[in-house]
N, C-alpha and C positions, 0 to 999 in steps of 0.2 A: 697366356695373357701378357701383354707388353708391360715391362717393368719401367716405370717412369722414375727418373732420378732428379730429386730436388736438391736444394743446397743442404738441407738437413741430412739426407742420405749420403751425399758426397762427403760431408764433414765426418760422418761416422766411418766411412770407408777409408778416408785419408788418415784419420787417427789410428786406425788399425794398421795401416801400412807404415806409418811413422813409428809405431810401437814395435813392429816386427823388425824394421831396420835397426832400431836402437838396440834391441836384444841380440840381433846378429852381431852388431858392432861390439857390444859388451862381451860376447862370446869370443870374438877375435882377441881381445885383450887378455882374457883368461887363458887363451891358447898360447899366449906369449908373442903376439904380433907386435907391430910398431908401438913402443911405449908412449909415443906422442898421440896415439889414437884417442878419440873422444866420441861421445854421443850426447849432445847437449840440447835440451829443450829450446825451441825457438817459436814463440807465438803460436802454440798449439801443434807445431810440427817438430822436426828434429833435424839437427845438423850432425852428420856422422862421417867420421874418417875411421875406417877399420884397419886398413893395412895398405901397403903400396899396391896400386893397380886394382884394388878391390872393387867389385860391382856395388859394394855397400857404401862407397864414398859418395855421399849426395846429401842434398837438403830435400826433405819430403814433408808434405802435409801443411805447407804454408798457406795462409789465406783464409783460415777458418777460426783463428783465435787472435785476431787483431793484426795490425800491420807493424812489422819490426821497426824500431827506431834506427836511424842511420848509424848511431854509435854501436848498437848491438850487432848490426850487419858488419861493421868494420872489424869488431872483435872476432866474429865468426870467420870472416875472410882472412884475417891474419893467421888464425889457427890452421886453416887449410894451407896457406902459403908456407908456414913453418914446416909442414909435412911435404912440401913440394908438389901439392895437388891443386889442380883447378877446382873451382866450386861449381858443381852441377846442381841446379835447382829444378825440380820437377813440379810444375804448378798446374793444378786443375783449372779447366775452363770455368768451373763453378766457384772458384776462389774469389776473394775480394779483388776486383780489377786493379785496385791500387798497387797490388803486389807486382804485377807485370810492369807498370809504369816505374815503380821504384827500382826494380832490378835492371831494367834496360837503361835507366838513367845512371846506374852505377857501372855500366860497361858490360853487362851480361848480353850474350849474343844467342839468338834463337838458333838451335842446331837440329832439332828433331821434334817429333811428336810420338806419343804412345797412347793406345786406346784402353780404356777400362770398360769391361763388359760385365753384365751380371744377369742373374735369373732367379726367380722364385723357385724353391726346390719342391719337387714332387717325386713320387715313387718312380724309380728308374727301372725299365725293363729292356730286354733284348741283349744279345751278345753278338760278337763278331766272329764269324767262322774261322777256326784255326788260331785265334788269339786268346790267350788266358792272362788274366791280371790278378796279382795277389800282393798283399802287404809284405814288405821285406822284413827279415829278422835282423837282429843286431849284428850277427856274424856275417851277414851278407852285405853290409853297408859298403865296405871298400870295393867290392865287385860292382855294386850298383853305381857307386861314385865314378868309377873308371868308365863304365858303359855310357853314362849320361854325359860325362865330359867329352868322350869321343864323339858322341852324337851331336853335341852342341858345336863342336869344332867344325863341322861341315854344315854351314848355314843353308836353310831352305831359300831358294831364290824367288819365291812368290812374294809380291807385295813390296813395301818400302824397306830397304835394307837398314839394319841398325847402324847408328852412327858410332857405335862402340865396338871395340875388339879387346879382349882380355887375354893375357898370357894364361896358358893352361894351369900353371901352378896357382895363379890368383883365383881362377875359377874353382879349382879343387878346394882351396882354403875357404873361399866364400861359402861353398856348399857345406863344408864341415861346420862352419860357424852358424849357418842357418839350421842345420840339423840340431846343433846344441841349443838353438833358440826354440825348438819344439816342433819342427816339421816332421811329418811322417812320410814314408817313401813307398813307392809302388813299382813293381817290376812286371813288364809285359813280355811274354814269350810268344813266338809265332812258330807253330809246328814244333814246339819244344825248344826253340832256339831263343836266347835272350835278344830281344828286339828293341826295347825302349824302356824308359823309366820316367817317373813323375813324382811330384811331391805336393803336399797340401798342409795347410795350417788351419785349425779350427779354433775359433775364439768368439765368444759373445754371440753365438748363433749364426756366425758367418764362416763359410768355408772359403778360405783364400787359396786358390789354385796357383801354386808358386813355381810352376815350371814343368815342362814335359819335353822330352826329346826322343827321337826315333833314329836308329841307325839308318844311314842312307839306303842300304840294300833292302830295308823293310818298309820304306815310305810308300804312301799311297796304297796301303794294304789294310787299313783300318786300325792300326796300332794306336794312333792318337785318340781315335774315337773310343776305343776300348778303355784306355787309361782315363779318359774323361768320364765315361759312364761309371766306372768302378769308384772313382772318387766322389762323384755326385751321389751314388747309392749309399756310400758310407756316411756322407754328410747328412743325408736325409734320415738315415737310421739313427743318427745321433741328435736329431731334433733341430738341425740348422734350418733357418728359413730362407737363407740367401747364399748364393755362391758368386764369387767374383774372380776375374782373371784379367791380367794385363797382357796385351799383344802389340806387335808391330802393326801399323795400319795396313790393311789389305793383305795380310799374311795368311798362310795356310792355317795357322793356329786360329786366327780370327774367323776364317771360313768354317773351321770345324766346330767352334763353340756356337756360332750363330745357327748352324744346322741343328744343334741340340737345344735351341730355345733361348740362347743368351741375347740380350739387347745391348746396344751401345749406350752406356750411361754418360760418359764424358770422355774428353781427351785431356791428356797432360801435355803442356808445352815444356820442352826440355831446353833450359837456358844455361849457358856456361860462361863463367868468367875465368879467363886464363890466369895462370900463375904470373905475378908481376915479374918483369925482367930484372 
């Protein structure tokens, strides 16, 4: 059954995304990251600076809790500037259209898009021959982290390339911060060899699929599909009614999740304002 996304559902999903970003950013400060870091509420969303070059440095969830005043945006932009960071706002196409007009009027530039897909959860069956997936234990986390960081470092070339590249150290720190925010982790082995990893966050009946990566030599062998099935099965067993994932447009990841019944719910426009000279 096709999942239709209205403004109410988009608002629910964007609130969960903003909350997860905020908790990851808070974890970065507990880790001892940049002391200037922050995660501040902004009209139903969040403005987050976690650490230098962190993927968690962004504004998320705007457009579902009112339109920010110019003065509030100015304060937020100065906070990013003090940290030497551009402001990246990720805005849903179902958000209040006034958000886009406001941001572009303040010098934000459209740089990219990302897709949010979702599905209603149902019992998951089937396995991928030769691929086994299991939850990791606490003492396996460092090995899982290195595997996933190595896999992310070699981007898949299908679809629209990401506009972002992050230093390896920043990726590792961000994944540690997200783990502290409550993510669970999965390891896939292929014929007994570690081949890929993934993560998931479960909250309020929603399974947020928060990343998956496969080592290049194991790609196109069903590893991503196996990781996806395992997480969906766990989410369904826990009573979740919905799973969501964010992908690059036209990517292999989007292809994989759509084959397993995900529908495109909405797109986020990625707008960036450069650090003032």
